[in-house]
Each structure stands twice: as C-alpha cells, then as structure tokens.
C-alpha positions in Angstrom: 48.3 30.3 -10.6 47.2 31.8 -13.9 47.6 28.5 -15.6 45.4 26.8 -12.9 42.7 29.5 -13.3 42.8 29.0 -17.0 42.4 25.2 -16.7 39.6 25.7 -14.2 37.8 28.1 -16.6 38.2 25.7 -19.5 36.7 22.8 -17.5 33.8 24.8 -16.3 33.2 26.5 -19.7 33.6 23.2 -21.5 31.1 21.5 -19.2 28.7 24.4 -19.7 29.2 24.2 -23.5 28.5 20.5 -23.5 25.4 21.0 -21.5 24.2 23.7 -23.8 24.8 21.6 -26.9 22.8 18.8 -25.3 19.9 21.1 -24.5 19.9 22.5 -28.0 19.9 19.0 -29.5 16.9 18.0 -27.3 15.1 21.2 -28.2 15.7 20.6 -31.8 14.4 17.1 -31.5 11.1 18.5 -30.4 8.2 16.4 -29.3 8.7 13.5 -31.8 9.0 10.0 -30.4 9.2 6.4 -31.5 6.8 5.4 -28.7 4.2 7.3 -26.7 2.8 5.6 -23.6 -0.5 6.8 -22.3 -0.4 6.1 -18.6 2.6 6.4 -16.2 1.8 3.6 -13.8 4.1 0.7 -13.2 3.1 -1.1 -16.5 3.4 2.1 -18.5 6.8 2.8 -17.0 7.9 -0.8 -17.8 6.8 -0.3 -21.4 8.8 2.9 -21.7 11.9 1.3 -20.1 11.8 -1.7 -22.5 11.3 0.6 -25.5 14.4 2.6 -24.4 16.4 -0.5 -23.9 15.5 -1.6 -27.5 16.9 1.7 -28.7 13.7 3.7 -29.2 12.8 7.1 -27.9 9.8 7.1 -25.5 7.6 9.5 -23.6 4.9 8.9 -21.0 1.8 11.1 -20.6 -0.5 10.9 -17.6 -3.5 12.9 -16.5 -2.3 12.6 -12.9 1.1 12.1 -11.2 3.6 9.4 -11.6 1.9 6.0 -10.6 -1.2 8.0 -10.0 -3.4 5.0 -9.0 -0.9 3.9 -6.4 -0.8 7.5 -5.0 -4.6 7.3 -4.5 -4.5 4.0 -2.6 -5.3 4.1 1.1 -2.6 6.0 3.0 -1.5 3.0 5.1 -2.1 0.3 2.6 0.1 -2.8 2.5 0.5 -4.7 -0.8 -0.7 -8.2 -1.0 2.5 -9.3 -2.7 6.2 -9.3 -2.1 8.6 -6.6 -3.3 10.3 -8.6 -6.0 6.9 -9.1 -7.8 6.5 -5.3 -8.1 9.9 -4.7 -9.6 10.3 -3.2 -13.1 13.4 -2.5 -15.2 15.4 -5.2 -13.2 15.9 -2.7 -10.4 15.6 -4.3 -6.9 12.8 -3.2 -4.7 14.3 -3.1 -1.2 11.8 -3.1 1.6 12.1 -3.7 5.4 8.9 -5.6 5.3 7.8 -8.9 3.8 5.0 -7.1 2.0 5.8 -3.4 1.1 3.5 -0.5 1.9 2.3 2.3 -0.3 5.0 4.8 0.8 7.7 2.3 -0.1 6.2 1.6 -3.5 5.9 5.3 -4.3 9.5 5.8 -3.4 10.6 2.8 -5.4 8.8 3.9 -8.6 10.2 7.5 -8.2 13.6 6.0 -8.1 13.0 3.9 -11.2 11.9 7.0 -13.1 15.0 8.8 -12.1 17.3 5.9 -12.8 16.1 5.4 -16.3 15.6 9.1 -16.9 12.1 8.5 -18.1 10.4 11.4 -19.9 7.1 11.7 -18.0 4.7 14.4 -18.8 2.5 14.5 -15.7 -0.9 16.2 -15.4 -1.6 16.0 -19.1 -4.9 14.6 -20.3 -5.1 13.1 -23.8 -7.8 14.9 -25.7 -7.4 13.4 -29.2 -5.4 10.9 -31.2 -5.2 11.3 -35.0 -3.1 9.9 -37.8 -2.1 6.3 -38.5 0.5 3.7 -37.8 4.0 5.4 -37.8 2.5 8.8 -38.0 0.3 9.5 -35.0 -0.5 12.9 -33.5 -1.5 13.0 -29.8 -2.9 16.1 -28.4 -3.0 16.7 -24.6 -4.2 19.4 -22.2 -2.4 20.2 -19.0 -4.0 21.4 -15.7 -3.5 25.0 -16.8 -5.5 24.3 -20.0 -2.4 24.6 -22.1 -2.4 22.4 -25.2 0.5 20.1 -26.2 1.0 18.0 -29.3 3.2 15.0 -29.8 4.2 13.1 -32.9 4.8 9.4 -32.4 5.2 6.3 -34.5 3.6 3.9 -32.0 1.2 4.2 -29.1 0.9 2.1 -26.0 -2.3 2.4 -23.9 -1.6 1.5 -20.3 -4.3 3.5 -18.5 -5.3 1.0 -15.9 -8.8 1.2 -14.3 -8.6 2.6 -10.8 -9.9 6.0 -11.6 -13.1 4.7 -13.2 -15.5 3.5 -10.4 -18.5 1.3 -11.0 -21.4 3.5 -10.0 -24.6 2.1 -8.4 -26.8 4.5 -10.4 -29.1 5.2 -7.4 -30.6 8.5 -6.1 -28.2 10.3 -3.8 -25.0 8.8 -5.1 -23.8 12.2 -6.1 -24.0 13.6 -2.5 -20.7 14.9 -1.1 -20.8 12.3 1.6 -20.5 9.4 -0.9 -17.0 8.3 -1.8 -15.6 5.6 -4.2 -12.2 5.7 -2.7 -11.0 5.0 0.9 -8.0 7.0 2.1 -7.7 6.9 5.9 -9.9 6.3 8.9 -9.4 9.4 11.1 -12.1 11.7 9.7 -14.8 9.2 10.4 -14.3 8.7 14.1 -17.6 8.5 16.0 -19.5 8.5 12.6 -22.0 6.1 11.1 -20.3 4.7 8.0 -21.8 2.4 5.4 -19.5 0.4 3.2 -21.0 -1.0 0.0 -19.0 -4.1 -1.2 -17.4 -7.2 0.3 -14.1 -7.6 -1.5 -10.6 -6.8 -0.3 -10.9 -3.0 -0.4 -14.2 -3.0 1.4 -13.0 -5.5 4.1 -9.8 -3.5 4.7 -11.7 -0.2 5.0 -14.3 -1.7 7.4 -11.6 -3.0 9.7 -9.6 0.2 9.7 -12.6 2.4 10.3 -13.9 0.2 13.1 -10.6 0.1 14.8 -10.5 3.9 14.7 -13.8 4.4 16.3 -16.3 4.5 13.4 -19.6 2.6 13.6 -19.5 0.5 10.5 -22.1 -1.3 8.5 -21.3 -3.4 5.4 -23.9 -3.9 2.6 -23.3 -6.6 0.0 -25.5 -8.1 -2.7 -23.9 -11.5 -2.2 -24.5 -14.0 0.7 -21.1 -13.4 2.5 -17.7 -11.8 2.4 -16.2 -12.5 -1.0 -14.2 -15.7 -1.3 -11.2 -13.9 -2.9 -10.6 -11.7 0.1 -7.0 -12.4 1.3 -6.5 -15.2 3.7 -5.3 -13.1 6.5 -8.1 -10.5 6.2 -11.1 -12.7 5.6 -11.2 -14.3 9.1 -10.6 -11.0 10.8 -13.6 -9.3 9.1 -15.8 -12.4 9.5 -15.0 -12.5 13.2 -15.8 -8.8 13.6 -19.1 -9.4 12.0 -19.8 -12.5 14.1 -19.1 -10.5 17.2 -21.4 -7.7 16.1 -18.5 -5.2 16.1 -19.0 -4.6 12.4 -22.6 -4.9 11.2 -23.3 -6.6 7.9 -26.3 -6.9 5.6 -25.9 -9.6 3.0 -28.1 -10.3 0.0 -28.9 -6.6 0.4 -28.8 -3.6 -2.0 -28.8 0.1 -1.5 -31.9 1.8 -2.9 -31.3 5.5 -2.0 -28.8 7.7 -0.2 -30.0 10.7 1.8 -28.1 13.4 3.6 -28.5 11.7 7.0 -29.6 8.2 6.2 -29.5 5.3 3.7 -32.4 3.2 2.5 -31.6 -0.4 1.8 -33.4 -3.5 0.5 -32.8 -6.6 2.6 -34.4 -10.1 2.4 -36.7 -9.1 5.2 -37.8 -5.9 3.4 -36.7 -2.2 3.2 -34.8 -0.6 6.0 -33.5 2.9 6.7 -30.1 3.3 8.5 -28.8 6.4 10.2 -25.8 7.4 8.2 -23.0 10.1 8.0 -20.8 8.7 5.2 -20.9 6.1 2.4 -17.9 4.3 0.9 -19.2 2.7 -2.4 -16.3 0.3 -2.9 -18.0 -1.5 -5.8 -15.0 -1.9 -8.1 -13.6 -0.1 -11.1 -13.3 -0.5 -14.8 -11.1 0.7 -17.7 -12.1 3.7 -19.7 -14.0 1.9 -22.4 -15.0 5.1 -24.1 -11.4 6.2 -24.6 -10.4 2.8 -26.0 -13.3 2.9 -28.5 -12.5 6.5 -29.5 -9.1 5.1 -30.5 -10.9 2.6 -32.7 -10.1 -0.3 -30.5 -12.8 -3.0 -30.6 -14.0 -4.5 -27.3 -15.3 -8.0 -26.9 -18.7 -8.7 -25.2 -19.5 -9.1 -22.4 -15.9 -8.9 -20.9 -15.2 -5.6 -22.8 -11.6 -6.8 -23.5 -9.8 -4.9 -26.2 -9.1 -7.0 -29.3 -5.4 -7.5 -29.5 -2.7 -10.0 -30.4 -2.0 -12.1 -27.2 1.7 -12.2 -28.1 2.5 -8.7 -29.1 -0.5 -6.8 -27.5 -1.0 -4.8 -30.7 -4.7 -4.0 -30.9 -6.9 -4.2 -34.0 -5.7 -0.6 -34.7 -2.3 -1.0 -36.4 0.4 0.8 -34.3 -1.6 1.0 -31.1 -0.8 -1.4 -28.3 -2.6 -2.1 -25.0 -0.8 -3.1 -21.8 -1.6 -3.9 -18.2 -5.0 -4.0 -16.6 -6.8 -2.7 -19.7 -6.1 -6.0 -21.5 -8.5 -7.8 -19.1 -11.4 -5.5 -19.7 -14.0 -5.8 -17.0 -12.2 -8.8 -15.5 -10.0 -6.5 -13.5 -8.9 -9.3 -11.1 -6.9 -11.0 -13.9 -4.0 -8.6 -14.3 -2.0 -6.7 -11.7 1.4 -5.2 -11.5 2.8 -8.6 -11.0 2.0 -9.9 -14.5 1.2 -6.6 -16.3 4.8 -5.5 -15.9 6.0 -8.1 -18.4 3.8 -6.7 -21.2 6.5 -4.1 -22.0 9.0 -6.7 -23.0 6.6 -8.4 -25.4 5.7 -5.1 -27.0 9.4 -4.0 -27.3 10.2 -7.3 -29.0 7.6 -6.6 -31.6 8.8 -3.1 -32.1 12.4 -4.4 -32.7 11.0 -6.6 -35.5 9.0 -3.9 -37.2 10.5 -0.6 -36.3 13.9 0.9 -36.8 15.0 3.4 -34.0 15.0 6.4 -36.3 12.4 8.8 -35.0 13.6 12.1 -33.7 17.2 11.5 -34.8 
C-alpha cells in the first residue's frame, strides 16, 4: 500500500513538475515570435497554421474575437459555399447541411484553433509597428487599455475588410437608427425599414425583414437588383418586388436621413419616405490607412497593396499581406475559399528565407 501511494505521488508530482517546466520555458521565451499575424480570421488562422507546420513560432492578434467578421455576420446566415471550401489546416468541416450556417462555421474555427493550439491574442488592437525585416516591434492595446509589445521577425497582415463600411457621406448617417450591419429581423417587426444597396447582403436582409413583418423599401443607384446576387436569392427578391411586397426605388440615391423619415432622389424627383430604421448595406473596404501606415504602397484606383503575387510579400521587406486585403477595393475577388491558400505560399517563402530560430 505504501509502495502504491509512493508510485501515485511520483506520477502526480512528476506530471506537475513537467507542467511547471513547460510553463517556465514558455514564460522565459517571452513575446518573441518568428511570425506575427494581424487578424485572426480564417485566412489569418491558415497563415499561422502553415507557419507552425513549417517549424516557425506564430502568434495572432485581433482587435475582436476569433473570426471576428464571421461572428458579426447575420445570426441565421447560410454560407454561399460548401463546407469543404471553408476548411483550413486540412481539418474536415462536418456539416449536416449542404451549405453550412454561421453557428457551424464558428464552431468549426474554434475547433481548428484548439486542435492546432493557436496562440490567439483576442481583443488587442495594433497601435504601432516599428523596426525592420527580422526585427519588428508590434505594440497593441487591449480592451482594458493595457499595452502589450511583441517582437517578431515577420508580419502577416490578414485584416479583411468587413469592419470598414463604405459610408454614404450624407446628413443624418450618424443617427442611431442607421446601421451598416444586419443581424436579425425581430427588432424591426411592424417598422418602416429602408435598405440601401442591392447586392447579396441587401437582398437577404430585405427578404428576412419582410418575412418577419417589417415594411421594407430598397434603394439602389443602379437599375435593378445586382447581377451577382446568388441564383437562388435573386428570383425570390425580384418576385417580392414585382408583387409589391418589398418596395424598390432603382436609379435612386439617399439625400438625407432624418429621425422619422428619409429623403431620396428618384428619376421622377425628390421624395420623402416615412422611416424608422435604415440599413446602409453599401459594402466594405480594407483599412487603407493602416496598410499605408505600415509603409505598404497601394495601387490606384483599386487600392490593392503592392506585393509579390507568388509570395505575397509587400513592398515592405518582411511584411506580407493575405486574404481579402490583397484585392483592395475589389472585395468580391477574394473570399475564404481562395484566401485560405495564401498561408501556404507565405510559409513556403519563409522556409526559403528564414530559419526557425526565434524564441528558441
């Protein structure tokens, strides 16, 4: 019995000792990494995974939560693509549906982060980047206003674009009733809702709001529902408009938003509509100011960052771009489906030019 207790104590103590040694080693390493990825979306995660597979230490920092953009998608959103096209790190995305929904995607990417033990520093906003290739310093600030500093040899910018809406720049756009993101329809039951835009997000919002009892009017500068709206959504919204269930004003722009109305300019002249809420779903763009602050050049007029198309290294040595930011203002060119492969191309370049020696 004594011998059994001795063995048990040894196992437990030994396990505790090994855990302590590991923690001390990690603490001694400090916040020094081979690769720091700015943005913890699917593309950023894929970049960190591929860097780790190549033998490099990696950390992700994000001003929001893990896959922050996906979290802010509409609550009941269904992806336009199939599960396997959203996979990263060769982990299967199992879904009960032909096209997965937002909740399934969030669970999948949480599982990926846990499986690969990704070091994700959530709710930290990058405030400055200094230094040079192989010796960068990245300073961040968390939601409690605490400062953090990381040393890294390489930087990958995978910040996406979803949190940078395209503003209309009109009077009243800053009113509380104006939103640039659509979440769910319930709060707008029996309300007069104006939707600005005619692409996928606008069409989906219009249909959901109408089906939940809102009085919906769409306003669009173009002559019709956008041609790129998904094939199963486009006839639905067009039929609702044709039947007068959803009102639409095409070749029309918004002039002013007031607390209880909206003033618009139509081909027939100005018109004032009774209004409770406005969804300005006019698209989004990358954070150009942040890219330029890093010294990355942007082409005109597409505002694409200058980078090597094979390695994705920007004109700033040691700073790579990945995912949606690569397309600049042409945000419809890169999605998770193709941006997820950028990490492999970046990791291949790192293997050619960088030895996994940081923080060792």
